[in-house]
C-alpha angles and dihedrals in degrees: 000000000000121000118243094253091049090054089047092055092051090049090047090062090061092058110128107181142006090278092063090048089052089050088049094055092050093048089050094057089057094048093049095036093228130138096239147018119182135176121191130176143180117217124220087264093056093253115143128218136163152164130208147115104271112124119264087239091061095044089054093045090053091054096044093050094045089231091166087082092057107026108123090202093059095037093047101043093048089063093049138067097197132069115272135201109228088233089070094056125095110264096158100108124093093240093048089052093050091049094052092049088049092049092052089056091059093049100253091141135240096252127060143168117195128189116204112211126184129198130223093260103044100283115153125203138171126206113196138183120192138181144163111245144105127289100255094050089049093051092053089047093051094044089050097046108027096106092043092050094050094050089046091051090054091046090055089047093051091056094046087055093050091050093049090049092052088051095051096053088089144279127319104069098140131215122250118245089254091051089051091050093050094045092048094051090048091049095056090054105269118152119235092258090049091053096046089049091048094050091041092235132119121262086247092060090043091054090056091052092052093044090051090048092049090051093049094047094044090237127162096213141353096274088052089048092055092046092051092044089055095044093048092048101245093125132027121206 
């Protein structure tokens, strides 16, 4: 009989879009009994996409504070090719300590394990599991699941590369009805919270629709995605 994580990896192979990856990240938190699972990648064109269970408030805070410049996880993993426990990273600077304190207030967790993954054309991705627990419990967790986490990280990355390859085959990859709805409401000035309420979905789900639309449109950010959706005739405002 197959173990739950083995079944999970098989199901991950059937993912067809970003929504499937988002569902997979949420499912994995339940299987592993951790607070968060996050997968983030940068395409060959420098466009960033992701899925995971961090709160929308933390994602927006991270962007607003430009934490990408000081995040020890990003900085440390970009220089490595092997998985790393967050405790082994350099948190000594004042900016890093302030970042960590802020992250804790948003429920990111005091423990983390990240797997850097690189694609064949310069893509960089990071798969992370984080939790709030003591050191001994976390050591046991990482020792137990280290191999599985590496395999799952590469599973997420393989799907991301497939999606990127499909997007680069040329124009014409249309938006789904839900993506059109989301882009249209954003175009007329709705906030994300208002869009989610209007569509009767969570802000988590809305973020996936926006990320998926960005990916298909080759947009650098949400504003760019709305502009491209309008210029290409996907939405009419």
